[in-house]
Structure formats: structure tokens, C-alpha cells
C-alpha positions as CSV (number, residue, x, y, z in Angstrom):
1,X,9.9,9.7,12.8
2,X,9.1,11.8,10.2
3,X,11.7,15.0,8.9
4,X,10.5,17.6,10.7
5,X,10.5,16.3,14.3
6,X,13.6,14.7,14.0
7,X,15.2,18.6,13.1
8,X,13.3,19.9,15.7
9,X,13.6,17.2,18.6
10,X,17.8,18.2,17.2
11,X,17.4,22.0,18.6
12,X,17.5,22.2,14.7
13,X,20.6,24.8,12.9
14,X,23.1,24.8,10.4
15,X,24.6,21.2,11.6
16,X,21.5,19.2,11.9
17,X,20.4,19.8,8.3
18,X,23.6,19.0,6.5
19,X,24.1,15.7,8.8
20,X,20.9,14.8,7.8
21,X,20.6,15.4,4.8
22,X,23.5,13.0,4.7
23,X,22.1,10.4,6.7
24,X,19.3,10.7,4.3
25,X,21.2,11.0,1.2
26,X,19.6,14.0,0.2
27,X,20.2,17.6,-0.5
28,X,19.3,20.0,2.4
29,X,17.0,21.4,-0.3
30,X,15.0,18.6,0.0
31,X,14.3,18.6,3.4
32,X,11.9,21.2,4.3
33,X,10.4,20.5,1.0
34,X,9.9,16.7,3.5
35,X,9.1,17.7,6.4
36,X,6.2,15.2,6.8
37,X,8.5,12.6,5.3
38,X,9.3,9.1,7.8
39,X,12.9,8.4,8.8
40,X,14.3,4.5,9.2
41,X,14.5,3.7,12.5
42,X,18.0,3.2,12.4
43,X,18.3,6.4,10.3
44,X,17.1,8.2,13.7
45,X,19.5,6.2,15.9
46,X,22.8,7.0,13.4
47,X,21.0,10.5,13.2
48,X,21.2,11.1,17.0
49,X,25.0,10.0,16.9
50,X,26.0,12.3,14.9
51,X,24.3,14.7,16.5
52,X,26.2,14.2,19.5
53,X,29.4,14.1,17.0
54,X,28.7,17.9,16.6
55,X,27.6,18.2,20.1
56,X,31.3,17.6,21.7
57,X,33.2,19.4,18.8
58,X,34.2,17.7,16.6
59,X,33.4,19.1,13.2
60,X,30.6,18.3,11.1
61,X,33.2,18.3,8.0
62,X,34.7,15.5,8.9
63,X,31.6,13.2,10.3
64,X,29.9,13.8,6.6
65,X,33.6,13.8,4.7
66,X,32.9,17.0,3.2
67,X,33.3,21.0,2.7
68,X,31.9,23.5,1.1
69,X,34.3,25.8,-0.1
70,X,34.2,28.7,-2.8
71,X,31.0,27.5,-4.1
72,X,33.0,23.6,-4.4
73,X,32.4,20.7,-2.7
74,X,35.9,19.6,-0.7
75,X,36.7,16.3,0.2
76,X,38.4,16.8,4.1
77,X,38.7,14.0,7.0
78,X,40.8,14.6,9.9
79,X,44.2,15.1,8.6
80,X,43.8,17.9,7.9
81,X,42.0,21.7,9.0
82,X,38.5,22.4,7.6
83,X,37.8,25.1,5.1
84,X,37.0,28.5,6.2
85,X,35.2,30.2,4.7
86,X,37.6,33.6,5.4
87,X,40.4,31.6,3.2
88,X,37.9,32.1,0.4
89,X,40.2,35.9,-0.1
90,X,43.0,34.2,-0.4
91,X,41.4,32.9,-3.8
92,X,39.8,35.9,-4.6
93,X,43.1,38.0,-4.0
94,X,45.2,34.9,-6.1
95,X,41.9,35.0,-8.9
96,X,42.7,39.5,-8.7
97,X,46.2,39.0,-9.1
98,X,46.6,36.1,-12.1
99,X,44.8,39.2,-13.6
100,X,46.4,41.4,-12.9
101,X,49.6,39.9,-15.3
102,X,47.5,39.9,-18.3
103,X,50.0,36.2,-18.9
104,X,49.3,32.9,-18.2
105,X,50.9,32.4,-14.6
106,X,53.0,30.4,-12.3
107,X,51.6,29.8,-8.6
108,X,52.6,27.9,-6.1
109,X,50.0,27.7,-2.7
110,X,52.3,26.5,0.6
111,X,51.0,25.0,2.7
112,X,48.4,24.0,1.0
113,X,46.1,20.9,3.3
114,X,43.4,19.7,1.9
115,X,44.5,21.7,-1.4
116,X,41.4,24.8,-1.5
117,X,42.7,27.2,-2.5
118,X,44.8,25.6,-4.8
119,X,42.2,23.8,-6.7
120,X,39.8,27.0,-6.9
121,X,42.9,28.1,-8.3
122,X,43.0,26.0,-10.8
123,X,39.4,25.3,-10.6
124,X,38.8,29.4,-12.7
125,X,41.3,29.0,-15.3
126,X,41.6,25.3,-15.7
127,X,39.1,26.4,-18.8
128,X,40.6,29.6,-19.8
129,X,44.3,29.2,-19.7
130,X,45.4,32.7,-17.4
131,X,47.7,30.1,-15.2
132,X,50.1,27.7,-16.5
133,X,50.8,25.4,-13.3
134,X,49.8,26.3,-9.8
135,X,51.8,24.2,-7.8
136,X,50.9,23.1,-4.1
137,X,53.7,22.4,-1.6
138,X,52.6,20.3,2.1
139,X,55.1,19.1,4.9
140,X,52.4,16.8,6.1
141,X,52.4,13.4,3.4
142,X,49.2,12.7,4.9
143,X,47.4,16.2,4.1
144,X,48.4,15.3,0.3
145,X,47.0,12.8,0.1
146,X,43.7,15.3,0.6
147,X,45.0,17.5,-1.9
148,X,45.1,14.4,-4.4
149,X,41.4,14.1,-3.7
150,X,39.8,17.0,-4.3
151,X,42.7,17.8,-7.5
152,X,41.1,14.7,-8.8
153,X,37.3,15.5,-8.2
154,X,37.7,18.6,-9.4
155,X,39.2,16.9,-12.3
156,X,42.1,20.0,-12.6
157,X,44.6,17.4,-11.5
158,X,47.2,17.6,-14.5
159,X,47.4,21.4,-13.0
160,X,48.0,20.9,-10.1
161,X,51.0,19.8,-9.2
162,X,51.7,18.4,-5.1
163,X,55.2,18.4,-3.5
164,X,55.6,17.7,-0.1
165,X,57.9,19.6,1.6
166,X,58.8,22.9,4.2
167,X,57.9,25.8,2.8
168,X,60.6,26.1,0.0
169,X,63.5,24.5,0.6
170,X,64.6,22.6,-2.5
171,X,62.3,25.3,-3.7
172,X,64.1,27.0,-7.0
173,X,61.3,28.2,-9.5
174,X,59.9,31.9,-9.2
175,X,56.8,32.5,-9.2
176,X,54.1,35.3,-10.4
177,X,52.1,34.3,-7.1
178,X,52.7,33.2,-4.1
179,X,50.1,32.0,-1.6
180,X,50.3,31.2,2.2
181,X,47.6,30.1,4.9
182,X,50.5,28.7,7.5
183,X,50.0,27.6,10.9
184,X,49.4,31.6,12.1
185,X,47.9,30.2,16.2
186,X,50.4,31.5,18.9
187,X,51.1,28.9,21.5
188,X,51.9,31.3,24.1
189,X,49.9,34.4,22.1
190,X,47.6,34.9,20.4
191,X,46.8,31.2,20.9
192,X,42.7,32.2,19.6
193,X,41.5,28.6,18.9
194,X,37.8,27.4,19.5
195,X,37.9,23.9,22.0
196,X,36.5,21.5,19.6
197,X,39.4,22.1,16.4
198,X,42.3,22.3,18.6
199,X,40.6,18.9,20.2
200,X,39.9,17.4,16.1
201,X,41.9,19.4,14.1
202,X,46.2,18.3,13.4
203,X,47.9,20.7,15.4
204,X,51.0,20.4,13.1
205,X,48.3,22.4,10.9
206,X,47.1,24.8,13.7
207,X,50.0,26.2,15.8
208,X,52.6,28.9,14.3
209,X,54.8,29.0,17.4
210,X,55.7,30.8,19.8
211,X,52.8,33.9,18.9
212,X,52.1,32.3,15.5
213,X,54.2,33.0,13.4
214,X,57.5,31.7,12.8
215,X,56.3,29.8,9.6
216,X,55.8,32.7,8.3
217,X,59.2,35.1,9.0
218,X,60.7,31.8,7.5
219,X,59.0,32.0,4.7
220,X,59.9,36.2,4.2
221,X,63.4,34.3,4.4
222,X,63.3,32.3,1.5
223,X,60.9,34.6,-0.9
224,X,63.1,36.9,-0.2
225,X,65.7,34.9,-1.5
226,X,64.9,33.5,-4.5
227,X,62.3,36.5,-5.9
228,X,58.3,36.4,-6.4
229,X,55.7,38.3,-8.1
230,X,53.3,38.7,-5.2
231,X,52.8,37.2,-2.9
232,X,49.6,37.0,0.0
233,X,48.9,35.4,3.3
234,X,46.0,35.3,6.0
235,X,47.0,35.2,9.2
236,X,45.0,34.7,12.2
237,X,42.5,37.8,14.6
238,X,45.0,40.2,17.1
239,X,47.9,39.2,14.5
240,X,47.6,42.4,12.6
241,X,50.5,44.7,14.6
242,X,52.5,41.4,14.6
243,X,52.7,40.9,10.9
244,X,53.1,44.1,9.8
245,X,56.5,44.5,12.5
246,X,56.9,41.2,10.8
247,X,56.6,42.8,6.6
248,X,57.9,45.5,7.2
249,X,61.5,44.3,8.1
250,X,61.3,41.8,5.3
251,X,59.3,44.4,2.5
252,X,59.3,48.0,3.4
253,X,56.3,49.6,1.7
254,X,55.5,47.0,-0.3
255,X,52.3,45.6,0.8
256,X,48.7,46.3,2.1
257,X,46.8,44.7,4.9
258,X,43.7,44.0,3.7
259,X,40.1,43.8,6.3
260,X,37.6,40.3,5.6
261,X,34.0,41.2,6.3
262,X,34.1,41.1,10.1
263,X,36.3,44.2,9.0
264,X,39.2,42.1,11.1
265,X,42.9,42.1,9.8
266,X,43.1,39.0,7.8
267,X,45.4,39.0,4.8
268,X,49.0,41.3,3.4
269,X,49.3,41.3,-0.1
270,X,53.0,41.8,-1.1
271,X,54.5,43.2,-4.1
272,X,57.6,41.9,-5.6
273,X,60.3,42.2,-7.2
274,X,61.1,37.9,-9.2
275,X,64.3,39.1,-8.1
276,X,67.2,36.4,-7.3
């Protein structure tokens, strides 16, 4: 069967293009330019088996072992969450905070998962020297193995330091910028999660307690005791009022909440005081 026929028979769409390109070993743009090229029968069968897995909710990123994030290709598997486009907003805010600092920054990524935030930030500054280092911590040793692969693949393993730990327990460094994309889906309220996501992606990286904000409450307590320059974090659709109440309790008057491209409250930015 020809490339164009395979895409049509599968129903088309981005997933089909990504999977067929992966099976053939080409880029997506190749498919459009070679629609009449015949595909080996064994590759056809493999493609349709992958499509069936995707229709059942398995993330395409897990099937192909890769996901683009902030213009970079990251290795991912079922030990980590699939990086989301909205999380790129965190990278942008960290980059702004580092540049506003005016000197080499010490950055911490809490709950690094695949390392997509830490590695993207490091790649942005690896040539300019505007960061001293990026520390990245996660409670999951499995996730850190994935992050280590990504740091190596992107050539930033010398400035991205990976640590296993529970949030900031045991950390005594005072960071210029702390970024966190912690598990924030609620188990009782704010349970905004697709069936396929809950089925296939690691639950420990999805759920953050009753309303989803338990881990952020612990993190806020820790950073307040230690001191920091800027704290940047992501939260879930529908959590705007609750995260604002939490921020008001720990950082009254020192934070802003920003909306994502869809107009949804998505990111908080807290100005710290470096106090110990």
C-alpha cells in the first residue's frame, strides 16, 4: 500500500503521520512529498498495530519514545509524564527571570520528571554562561534515569545536576530561580484528567492529593524557610482560586498569576527575598 493510502485508511491526523514516519524511519515532511511510495507489508502491519495502541489511549510519545518540547526532541517512556505544550510557558518564564537577574543564576527544577524544563533552560544558556548550573530533583529514580538520557542527548549533562529527593528536603542551597511542575491533579476535586492519561502515565506524577495542591503547600513551606529569588510553577485548570489562596497564605502580595494561550490561569510567579 502507498503512503497516502495508509494515511487515508488510518483516518489521517497528526498521530497517524507521526507513527507512519516513525515506522518508515523518515520525517513527517517526507510523507507528504512521497505519497505514492509503496510501503513494505511488514511495516504496514506494524503501523496499524501502533495506530490501534494509540486509539486505545496509549500516548504516541511512548510508542515512538520521543516528544518534542521547546523545539527539542526528548526521550520519554512510561516512567515519566509526556511533556505538554503548556509547560513551555514555564521555560519561557525561567528564561526571563534569569535574564533579568543580570548575573549567572543558580536554578532548581523541582519534580523534573523527563528533565524537559531543566534541559531546555540549560540549552538556552549553555553558550552564554548566564547560568551557573541547573539542579534538578525528583523523588523517582526511574524518572531521573530518563532525565539523565535527555541531559546527555542535549549536551548539557555538565551543567544539569540530577538528584533523587522529596521536593526540597535536604537541600540547603539558596537558588535564584526555582521552577516546579509538580503533580497537581486532585484525587477528590480538580480531577481533570483524560482516561488515557490516567491509564498509561505514572500516577505518582499526576496526582497531588485531595485537591491537587498538597505538594505545592509543602514546597511553599520549604522555600519560605530557605529563601529564594523567584519561584515559578504550573497548576491545573480550575485551580486558580485555590492556588491564589495558598499563595496568599505564604507569599502575600508577592506573586502574580498568568494565563496560558487558551486564557486559562496556568502559571504563578513569586518574588522571594533570599532570606534564610
